[in-house]
N, C-alpha and C positions, 0 to 999 in steps of 0.2 A: 877600742878599735873594732870596727865592724868587720866581721868575717863571714864568708860563705863556705859551705861544705860542697866540694866538687868531687867527682869521680875521675881519677886519672888512670887510663888504660895503658899498659905497657905491652905492645905487641910482641916483643921479643920473648917475654915470659908468659904471654897469654894470661895476664893477671891484672886486676884492677886494685887501686888503692884509694881510700877515702882521705881527702886532705882538706884542711881548713886553710883558706887563703884570705888575706886582708883585701878589702875592697879598694882602698886608697893607694896601695903600693903599685908602682909601675910593674908591668908584667915581665920585664927583663930581670927584675929582682926576684920576682916570684919563681921564674924559670930556674934561676940559679939555685935558690933554696930547695925547691922540690926535686930538681935533678940530683942534687947532692944526697938528699934523704933517700930517694928511691934507689940510687946507686948502692947505698949501704943495705937497703932492705931486700933487694932483688937477688942476692946471692950470686952476683956475677953475670946476670942476664942483661943488665944495663950498665955500661961504663960511662960515668960522667965525663962529658967532653966539653970543650970550650963552647961548642955550638950545639945546643939542644933546642928543639922546636916543639911547640905545642900547637895542636890543631883541634878543631871541633871534631868529635868522634863521628858524628852522623854525616857531616858534609865533607870533611877533610880540609876545610878552609883554615889556613894558617892564621894564628892570632898575632896581632900587631904588638910587639913587645914594648913599644913606646907609649902605649896607653895603659891606663889602670884597669884593674879587674872590673871596676864599676863601669868605666867607659866602654869596655868590651861587652857589657851586658850579662856578665856571669852572675848566676844566682844559685841558691841551694839546689842541688841536683844536676847542675850542668855536667856534661860528660866531655872530657878532654882526652886526647891521646898524646903521649910523649914519644917523640922520635929522636 
C-alpha cells in the first residue's frame, strides 16, 4: 500500500505530528483514524469528536472527505490542520 508522510498541525496544542496516510483510502476513513490517534497522543488537548475536519494549513481550504488522499493531491511533506 502506497503511503505519504504528512504533517498534521493541532492548533489547540500548538503541536505538529508526522503521520503516514495511505493514498488510496477515502479521506473520511483517514480522518477517523488520525483523529483517534491524535486524541490519545495530545494529552487532552484534542478530544475526538464525531466531526473532525482537516484543512490545508497554508490556505485553510477544507479537504473533501469523499476523495482519496491521492485525489486530493497529498504528497510527502503536505501540511494539514486538524480541527
